[in-house]
C-alpha positions in Angstrom: 105.4 79.1 120.5 105.7 76.8 123.4 109.3 75.5 123.0 110.5 78.4 120.7 111.7 75.8 118.1 112.2 77.2 114.6 109.1 76.5 112.5 110.1 74.7 109.3 108.0 73.5 106.4 106.8 70.3 108.2 103.7 69.0 109.9 103.1 72.0 112.1 100.0 72.9 114.1 98.1 76.2 114.8 96.2 77.3 117.8 94.0 80.4 117.5 93.5 80.3 121.3 97.2 80.4 121.9 97.8 82.8 119.0 100.2 81.0 116.8 102.0 78.1 115.3 103.2 75.1 117.3 106.0 72.8 116.2 105.4 69.1 115.4 106.5 68.1 118.9 104.3 70.6 120.8 101.2 70.6 118.6 99.9 67.2 119.3 99.9 68.0 123.1 97.8 71.1 122.7 94.0 70.3 122.5 93.2 73.5 120.6 95.8 73.0 117.9 94.9 72.0 114.4 97.2 70.9 111.5 98.4 73.7 109.3 99.5 73.2 105.7 102.7 74.8 104.5 100.8 77.2 102.1 98.5 78.4 104.8 101.4 78.9 107.2 103.2 81.0 104.5 100.0 83.1 103.9 99.6 83.8 107.6 103.3 84.8 107.9 102.9 87.1 104.8 99.8 88.8 106.2 101.5 89.3 109.6 104.7 90.7 108.0 103.0 92.8 105.3 100.6 94.5 107.7 98.2 95.3 104.9 100.9 97.0 102.8 101.1 94.4 100.1 98.6 92.3 98.2 98.9 88.6 97.4 96.9 86.2 95.3 96.4 82.7 96.8 94.4 79.7 95.7 90.9 79.7 97.4 91.6 76.6 99.4 94.6 78.2 101.0 92.6 81.3 101.9 89.8 79.1 103.4 92.3 77.1 105.4 93.9 80.2 106.8 90.6 81.7 107.8 89.4 78.5 109.4 92.6 78.3 111.4 92.2 81.9 112.6 88.6 81.3 113.6 89.6 78.1 115.4 86.0 77.0 115.6 85.3 80.0 117.8 84.5 83.7 117.2 87.6 85.2 115.6 90.0 87.3 117.7 89.3 91.0 117.0 93.0 91.7 116.2 93.0 88.8 113.6 89.6 90.0 112.3 91.0 93.6 111.8 94.1 92.2 110.1 92.1 90.0 107.8 89.6 92.8 107.0 92.4 95.3 106.3 94.3 92.7 104.2 91.1 91.9 102.2 90.4 95.6 101.7 93.9 96.5 100.7 94.0 93.5 98.4 90.7 94.6 96.7 91.9 98.2 96.3 95.3 97.1 94.9 93.6 94.7 92.5 91.2 97.4 91.3 94.2 99.8 90.8 96.1 97.1 88.9 93.2 96.5 86.6 92.7 100.2 85.9 96.4 100.6 85.2 96.7 97.6 82.9 
């Protein structure tokens, strides 16, 4: 985000206030940044790219980490709240359809 470095599976950071991921070099300098695990990073990228069009199943701890990062200890950004709500709704509807069609 700050330096535009390519984010790789590494010790990255996330700032909800700044709206994204920071590289290992920039993250420690940003007081609002928190560590982000590789699985949570992949989930957030998936949600961003899927835009509610696909469902995914993740371990509960990964979902909790992603939600906590988006909240950033503050009220969640309305865009992120909408994206998460839409994702959760679509996931629920798709899971119900899959169960009925099984």
